[in-house]
N, C-alpha and C positions, 0 to 999 in steps of 0.2 A: 506394443509399445511402453506398457505396464511391467512387463518383465523387463525388458528391457532394458527403462529406467531405472529399476531396483537391482539389475547387477552391475550399471555403471557405478550406484551410488553409495552399495550397499559392497561391493567386491573391486570393483576396477581402480577405482578412487580411495587413495591412503590418505590422505591430505588436500588442502586448498590448492598446494603446489603444484599437484599432478591436473589441474585444468588448464586447456588451452587459451582460453580469451580473460578477456582485464577485467569479469565483471566482478570479483569479489575485493571487495574494497580493501583500500591501503589501509593499514591502522591508524596512518599517520595520519591521515585527512577525516579523523572523526573528532568531535569538541571531547575535550577535556571528562567533563561529569563523564561519558559514555564511556570513557576508557577506565575511569573509576569503578563502574560497576564492570568490567570484563576483568577486570584484575582477581574479583571472586569466582569465577569461572575457570572450573579446572582444564589445564591446560589441554588435555585428549580432544576436549569437548570443542574449543578453539581452532584445533586444529583441523578438526572436521567442519568446519564452515560454509556451504558456499553458496552464501546470500549475496547479493549487490548491489544492498543499501542498508539505511536504516529504518529499521520500524520500532520507534520506540516514542507514540506521541506524548502530549501532555499531558498531566493530571490523568494517573491510572492507579491513583491511590484506592484501593478498596475495590477495584472495577475486577469483573470475568472477563478474562482476554482468553481468546482463542488464536493458537499458530497452527497455520496450515502449510503441511511438509517441514515439520518441525526439525530433518532429522536428527543429529545426533544431539540437539537440544539447548546450544548456547542461544541463542533469542528467548528461550525457554527462561531460562535460567537467568536471563538481563531482565526480561520481563518480570521474573518473579519479585528482582528487589524494588522495582517501581510498583505491584499491584500492593505490597506490603502483605504482613501476617493478614490482615483484612480482606486480603484481595484472595482469584486463584485465577490460574491458567492452566490452560489446558492444551499438550503438544499433540498433532496427530500428524502420522507418516502412514504411509505403507512399508515402507523398507524395514523388515526384523533386524539388521545388525546396526541401521542408524539410531531407533530406536530401543537393541541391547545397551547400547553406548552409553548412552540417554540413561538408561536404569541404572546403569550400575554405579554412577557418581551421584543418584539421588539423595545417599545419604551422604556424602560427602559436602552438599548443598545445603543439605539440612543446618551441619554443623556452622558453617559459614555464615545463614543468616539468621538461624537461632528459631528459624518454624519452616514447614515444609508446606509448600501452598502449591506442590504443583502435580500434575496428573499426567498420563503418558496414554497414549489411544492408536493400536494401528487402525488404520481402514484407508479409505481411499478419499479424495477433496471432492470428489464428483456425486461422493455419497455420504452424506452428512450427516442425514436421515437416519442412517445403521447405527448412529455410536451411540444411542439416548441421550442426544442432548436435547434439551427441550429449546421447542422454536420461543424466540423473542427471549432469550435469555442470557447471550451475550451483549458486554457492554462494545467490546475492540477485538474485531478480529484483524491478525498482524498477517501479513505472507512474506516469505524473502524469496524470490526467485525459482519460485515457486508455480506458479500458477501457467505459465508458457512451458510448461511441460503438463500439461492436462492435457489430453486429446478429445474432452469436452467442458469447453471454457462456459459453455453456456450453462451446464448442472452446475458448474463452479459457484457462480456469479446469483446462480438461483437461488443456490444452499444458503450460501453466503447472507442474501437479503431475509430469509425466514427464519433466520438464529438470530441476527442482532435485533435487540432489542430499537422500538422509535426513537429517534435522537441517537442511536449507535454510533458508528461508524467503521467499514474496512479500510483501514492504512496497508499501505502491501507498494513493493518492490516486485520490479519484476524486467522484462525485456522486451522491446519493442522494435518493429522494422520501419524503418521510412517509404516501406510499399508493400503489399501483400508476397509474402515468401514464394517463391516460385515451387513445382512442387518435385523438382530433381535435388534441392535444398531441403525441403518439410523432409523429404523420402529417405535425405544422411541421418542413419544411423547416431553416427557421433556428431554430426551441427545439431541434431534433435537432443542428445543427451547435453552437449552442452549449452543449450537454453538459447540455441541462433533457429532449429529449425521450426517451432512450434511456437515462434514470437507471432504475434499480432501486430499486424500493420494499425497504426496508434488509430487512423481515423476508425478503422472496423471496430477497437476497444472500444472506443467512444460511443459506437451505436449499441455494440453489445450490453453496454455500462445505462444504458439508458432503456434499451429494452427490458432488463431485470428492475428496474426502478431505480437506478442513480439518477437524478438526472443531470445533476451537475456537478462530473469529476472534477477535482482540481489535482494540478498538476503541482506538485512539491517541489520537487529538485530533479535530476537530470545530467547524464553526461555520456559520452560519445564510447563504446565499444570498442576493444581492439581483438582480433585474431592473433596469438601470438605465432600459432605455429605457420609456416610459409604454404603450405601441403593444405591445410583445413579452409586459409581465406580462400586461396584460389578456388576449391571447391563451393564457398558460400558465394562466390562472383563480384557483383555491385552494390549486393543489398546493403545498405547499411545499418547497425544496430546499436540503441538505446538504451540503457539503462535507467527507468525513471519509477518516480516513489511518487505513488496515485493517493486522495484522500478520499474515501466517496461514503458520503450521508445517507442516510436511513430518514427523510424528513419527509413529512407532507407538504404537499406546495410547491415544491423547489420546479422552478420552469426553466429549458433548455436554453434558456439566454438569460443573461444578464441585466434585468430590468432596474430602470431606475424609478427611485419613489421616491426620494430627498432625504434618505433613510446617514443616518452616521453612527458610528460608535466612537467611546473613549477607552481605552484601554486602564486598568485601575494597577498595571503592577504586581500584582500580586502572584501571578502562576511561579511556583519555586524554579529556581534556577534561569527563571525570565524577567525579573525584574525590570528592564526598559524598553524591552518590546516584546511580540507575540507577532509569532511567524503562520498564519494559519496554510499559505501557501506562497509560489513562488512570486503572484502581483499580489499580496497583500502580506504588508509588514507595517505593521501600526506600532508606530513609539508610545510609549504609555503616556497619560496623562492626554493626546493631542487629538482633536477635533478627525475622525477617519470616513469618509464618506465613505458610502456602501451601499452595491446594489441589493436590490431585495433575497436575493440569495445566501450572500455573504451574511447579512442583519440573521436569516433562519440557522444559518450553519453556526452561529456566535449565539443567540438566544434561547434557541431551543434546544440544545442540546449542554453537557457537565462545562460548556466555557461560559456561560450563565453569569453566575457571580463573579468573574472578575472582568465584566463590561459596564457601562452604563450606554442605555439605547437611547438614540434622537428619532422620534418619529414613528410612519406608521406604515397602511398600505393603502391608505383612503385616495394618494393623487397617483398618477405613475406618471412620466414625465418621458415616458420611453425608452430604447437602449440605453445603459450607462456605458459614460463614454471610455473606452481605454480596455474594453475587455474582450480584445481576442476579433470583433463583431461588426458587420458596420449595417446598414441600412440597405435591403437586396433592391431598391429600386434608385431609379436614376435621379438626380436632384437637382437637373436641367430647369430651364423654367416650363410650366406646365403649358399643353397643346391644345386644344381642343379640335372637334371633329377627324382625329386620328380613326386609321381604321382598326377593328378588333383585331387580337392576334388568334 
């Protein structure tokens, strides 16, 4: 499987226009600040981009960032600008041709940025422990449409959790399915290389994240994908695929449900490029200066991470009020009048 993917992304594909799905982002849809960063990345690197989302979370200056499946280095060179001269970005990929292209333009980007804060390592994202990166040394790990290609996603999540610092996060875009992908789709080499065959059923992804210590995955953005090749679409059958960006925090004490402790936060408006609001995920769009009620998990995601200086925090964990309203879950027990004397199940 690794050999097939290496050949497809190293030799078969010559640019993103060769892809047969709508996975790659439309440049017109990205925000203005991101377009400014892209203008400083070499055109040949841009042409060999095969991602499906934006993997540039806020507050990266001075951070150590790791890009899993970095390819030709587009996101690495964008992230290099965001972490600045005091930060460091490591790109990992298994494809020789892609890494050679990334290295070829390293001096070009050094001249563009005025510093060289990147390095590239060849290796497998399932075996990050072999690359000499110390455990607990990375602030943020990103990945762009690569985890679905891995034959051992358990190993990927395990390695990610091991490398992150406490309070660090895994911020990544990937492809998911609305159901478990059938064997005939999973075993189709082209569908697999096009990021469909290896896509996880979204609920299985949540279970995988929980199993490896990421108790509350947060969905940031998502969109449906289309297969532009009619024959390939027919081979995919009735499975629906989506591009989705999640953020997973390495935090002690997160719960698997959103619990209400009567807490709230106030965003100070002090994060550059986000003076009016801070978007944590698809359900938390926090307006500057406004008291914003949050569940206990959200409180920790802001209080126990790099975001803390930019918020005021109200409340603690002394009193529990039950499940936080509107967070996608509900109490599992019937709310009818309680009866007595009923038979045991």
